[in-house]
C-alpha positions as CSV (number, residue, x, y, z in Angstrom):
1,X,-26.3,-15.3,-15.0
2,X,-25.2,-13.7,-18.1
3,X,-21.8,-12.7,-19.4
4,X,-20.0,-10.8,-22.1
5,X,-16.4,-11.3,-23.3
6,X,-14.1,-8.9,-25.2
7,X,-10.9,-10.5,-26.4
8,X,-7.6,-9.1,-27.7
9,X,-8.2,-5.5,-26.7
10,X,-5.0,-3.3,-26.9
11,X,-5.0,-2.5,-23.2
12,X,-2.6,-3.2,-20.4
13,X,-4.2,-5.7,-18.0
14,X,-2.6,-4.0,-15.0
15,X,-4.3,-0.8,-15.8
16,X,-7.6,-2.4,-16.6
17,X,-7.7,-4.3,-13.2
18,X,-7.7,-1.1,-11.3
19,X,-11.0,-0.1,-13.0
20,X,-12.4,-3.6,-12.8
21,X,-11.9,-3.9,-9.1
22,X,-14.0,-0.8,-8.5
23,X,-17.1,-2.1,-10.4
24,X,-17.2,-5.7,-9.3
25,X,-19.9,-6.3,-6.7
26,X,-21.7,-3.1,-7.7
27,X,-25.2,-2.6,-8.9
28,X,-25.1,-2.7,-12.7
29,X,-26.9,0.5,-13.2
30,X,-24.6,2.4,-10.7
31,X,-21.5,0.7,-12.2
32,X,-22.5,1.9,-15.8
33,X,-23.1,5.5,-14.4
34,X,-19.7,5.6,-12.7
35,X,-17.8,4.0,-15.7
36,X,-19.4,6.5,-18.1
37,X,-17.6,9.5,-16.3
38,X,-14.2,7.9,-15.7
39,X,-11.4,9.3,-18.0
40,X,-9.6,6.0,-18.6
41,X,-9.6,3.9,-21.7
42,X,-10.2,0.8,-19.6
43,X,-13.4,2.4,-18.2
44,X,-14.8,2.9,-21.7
45,X,-14.1,-0.5,-22.7
46,X,-15.5,-2.1,-19.5
47,X,-18.5,0.1,-19.9
48,X,-19.3,-1.4,-23.4
49,X,-18.7,-5.0,-22.1
50,X,-20.9,-4.5,-19.0
51,X,-23.7,-2.9,-21.2
52,X,-23.5,-6.0,-23.4
53,X,-23.7,-8.4,-20.5
54,X,-26.8,-6.6,-19.2
55,X,-28.3,-6.7,-22.8
56,X,-27.5,-10.4,-23.0
57,X,-29.5,-11.0,-19.8
58,X,-32.7,-9.4,-21.1
59,X,-33.3,-7.8,-17.7
60,X,-33.3,-4.1,-16.6
61,X,-29.8,-2.9,-15.3
62,X,-31.4,-1.7,-12.1
63,X,-32.2,-5.4,-11.3
64,X,-28.7,-6.6,-12.1
65,X,-25.6,-6.8,-10.0
66,X,-21.9,-7.2,-11.3
67,X,-21.0,-10.7,-9.9
68,X,-17.6,-10.7,-11.6
69,X,-15.3,-8.6,-13.7
70,X,-12.1,-10.5,-14.7
71,X,-9.2,-9.2,-16.8
72,X,-7.0,-11.7,-18.3
73,X,-3.7,-11.3,-20.0
74,X,-3.6,-11.8,-23.8
75,X,-0.8,-12.2,-26.1
76,X,1.7,-9.2,-26.3
77,X,2.4,-7.6,-29.7
78,X,6.2,-7.6,-30.0
79,X,7.9,-4.6,-31.7
80,X,11.4,-3.4,-32.0
81,X,13.0,-0.1,-31.8
82,X,16.4,0.8,-33.2
83,X,19.2,1.6,-30.7
84,X,22.8,2.6,-31.1
85,X,25.4,0.4,-33.0
86,X,22.8,-1.3,-35.1
87,X,21.1,-2.9,-32.2
88,X,17.4,-3.2,-31.5
89,X,15.4,-3.5,-28.2
90,X,12.0,-5.1,-27.9
91,X,8.8,-3.2,-27.2
92,X,5.9,-5.2,-25.7
93,X,2.5,-3.9,-26.4
94,X,0.2,-5.9,-24.1
95,X,-3.4,-7.2,-24.9
96,X,-6.2,-8.1,-22.5
97,X,-9.3,-10.2,-22.4
98,X,-12.2,-8.6,-20.4
99,X,-15.0,-10.9,-19.0
100,X,-18.0,-9.3,-17.2
101,X,-20.6,-11.4,-15.5
102,X,-23.9,-10.0,-14.1
103,X,-26.6,-11.8,-12.2
104,X,-30.1,-10.9,-11.1
105,X,-30.5,-9.4,-7.6
106,X,-32.2,-11.7,-5.2
107,X,-35.4,-10.4,-3.5
108,X,-33.8,-10.4,0.1
109,X,-30.8,-8.3,-1.1
110,X,-32.6,-5.2,-2.2
């Protein structure tokens, strides 16, 4: 099993988990093909991490399956916007950690 990790990416974990749920359990080659044509920012980033995990394994993508795709919450960037009467309200810009694990397909599973 090989894995790849991307940390502190400026992306909401809630939005990224929607894409991660679609590709986990898929064949790596099919997952890469489907992620390539999704219009989301999360799909582009998960595509890069999945391609890195496949490259780390040293195997062909057709022989690999996505065993896990986990999106963890990172620290939020705290910004402030001015409001009326000299006040300020906080703006939270969330970050995420993306972990993708791939493993080789067993002979009986093909």
